[in-house]
C-alpha positions in Angstrom: 161.9 124.1 163.7 165.5 124.8 164.1 166.0 126.8 160.9 162.8 128.9 161.3 163.7 129.8 164.9 167.3 130.7 163.9 166.1 132.9 161.1 163.5 135.0 163.0 164.0 138.7 162.8 164.1 141.0 165.9 160.4 141.8 165.9 159.2 138.6 164.2 157.0 136.0 165.9 155.8 132.6 164.9 152.1 132.6 164.1 151.6 129.0 163.0 153.7 125.9 162.4 152.6 123.4 159.7 153.0 119.8 160.6 152.8 116.6 158.5 149.6 114.7 159.0 149.8 111.2 160.5 148.6 109.8 157.2 152.0 110.7 155.7 153.7 108.4 158.2 151.2 105.6 157.5 151.9 106.0 153.8 155.6 105.7 154.5 155.1 102.5 156.6 152.9 101.1 153.8 155.9 101.4 151.5 157.7 98.9 153.7 154.5 96.7 153.8 154.2 96.6 150.0 157.9 95.9 149.6 157.7 92.9 152.0 154.4 91.7 150.4 155.8 92.0 146.9 158.9 90.0 147.9 156.8 87.3 149.5 154.6 87.0 146.5 157.6 86.7 144.2 159.2 84.0 146.3 156.0 82.0 147.0 155.0 82.3 143.3 158.4 81.0 142.2 158.4 78.2 144.6 154.9 77.1 143.5 155.9 77.3 139.8 159.1 75.3 140.5 157.0 72.6 142.4 154.5 72.4 139.6 157.3 71.9 137.1 158.8 69.1 139.3 162.0 70.9 139.9 162.0 70.2 143.7 161.9 66.9 145.6 158.4 66.3 147.0 159.4 66.4 150.7 161.3 69.6 150.4 160.2 72.3 152.9 159.4 75.9 152.0 162.7 77.4 153.4 164.8 74.7 151.6 162.8 75.4 148.4 163.8 79.1 148.6 167.4 78.1 148.7 167.0 76.1 145.5 165.4 79.0 143.6 167.4 80.7 140.8 169.5 83.5 142.3 167.9 86.0 139.9 164.5 85.4 141.5 165.9 85.9 145.0 167.8 89.1 143.9 164.6 90.4 142.3 162.6 89.8 145.5 165.3 91.5 147.5 165.3 94.5 145.2 161.5 94.9 145.6 162.0 94.8 149.4 164.9 97.3 149.2 162.8 99.7 147.1 160.0 99.7 149.7 162.6 100.3 152.4 164.2 103.1 150.5 160.9 104.7 149.8 160.1 104.6 153.5 163.5 106.1 154.4 163.1 108.9 151.8 159.6 109.9 153.1 160.8 109.9 156.7 163.9 112.0 155.9 161.6 114.4 154.0 159.3 114.6 157.0 162.2 115.1 159.5 163.9 117.8 157.5 160.9 119.9 156.3 159.9 123.0 158.2 156.8 125.0 157.3 155.9 128.1 159.3 154.0 131.3 159.2 155.5 134.3 161.0 154.0 137.8 161.3 156.0 138.9 158.3 156.7 135.9 156.1 155.9 132.3 155.1 158.9 130.0 155.4 159.2 126.6 153.7 162.5 124.8 154.3 163.3 121.3 153.0 166.5 119.3 152.6 168.9 117.3 154.7 172.3 118.1 153.2 171.3 120.6 150.5 168.9 123.2 152.0 166.2 124.6 149.9 164.4 127.5 151.5 161.3 129.3 150.0 160.2 132.5 151.8 157.4 134.7 150.7 156.7 138.0 152.4 153.2 138.0 153.9 152.3 141.3 152.1 153.4 139.8 148.8 151.0 136.8 149.0 148.2 137.1 146.4 146.2 134.1 147.2 146.1 130.8 149.2 144.4 127.7 147.8 143.6 124.5 149.7 143.9 121.2 147.8 142.1 118.4 149.6 141.0 115.0 148.3 138.0 113.2 149.8 140.2 111.4 152.2 141.9 114.7 153.0 138.5 116.2 154.0 137.6 113.2 156.1 140.9 113.1 157.9 141.6 116.8 157.9 144.8 117.0 155.8 145.7 118.6 152.5 148.1 120.7 150.5 148.3 124.4 150.6 149.1 126.3 147.4 150.4 129.9 148.0 150.6 132.3 145.1 153.0 135.2 145.6 153.7 138.3 143.5 156.8 137.6 141.4 157.4 134.2 143.1 154.9 132.0 141.3 153.1 129.3 143.2 154.5 127.4 146.2 152.8 124.1 146.8 153.4 122.8 150.3 153.5 119.1 151.1 150.4 117.5 152.8 149.9 119.1 156.2 147.4 118.6 158.9 144.6 121.1 159.2 145.3 123.2 156.0 142.3 125.5 156.8 144.0 126.6 160.1 147.2 127.2 158.1 145.3 129.4 155.6 143.7 131.3 158.5 147.1 131.8 160.1 148.3 133.4 156.9 145.3 135.6 156.9 145.9 136.5 160.5 149.5 137.4 159.7 148.4 139.5 156.7 145.9 141.5 158.9 148.5 142.4 161.6 
């Protein structure tokens, strides 16, 4: 919350801080899992096809068989793994560099590592707040919040924990 705390006005107080739900982190780790699984399936499938075609000596072990695979297959498996790893890194950087907060005078949504993108809506300019929750979101208490502001359009926040409490914080700030 470094940006939000630095940008507070003289009489401005934090009302609520939006946090990413733990399911977002699980989704990020699942990207690594799917990358590893995809790479293993590609390698094992290629080894089995090569063995069926008689390309390997019969006593050749699995690790030695991987060395005999075509380099294109090994590179493709590595690319699948790297894509999973990059997806994980992108999601975790997004989580680490995103700040969502409600103060008594505005809603602040900051994202970005090098380039900073800040969306601020004055609390008195907010027309409506919608909660977007899937079935899993309802079960595990997470969802997206869509905030409509006058002249701003709609700002859709990333999945946060307890979106109803976030909406109530916006309503509390509007009533003050």
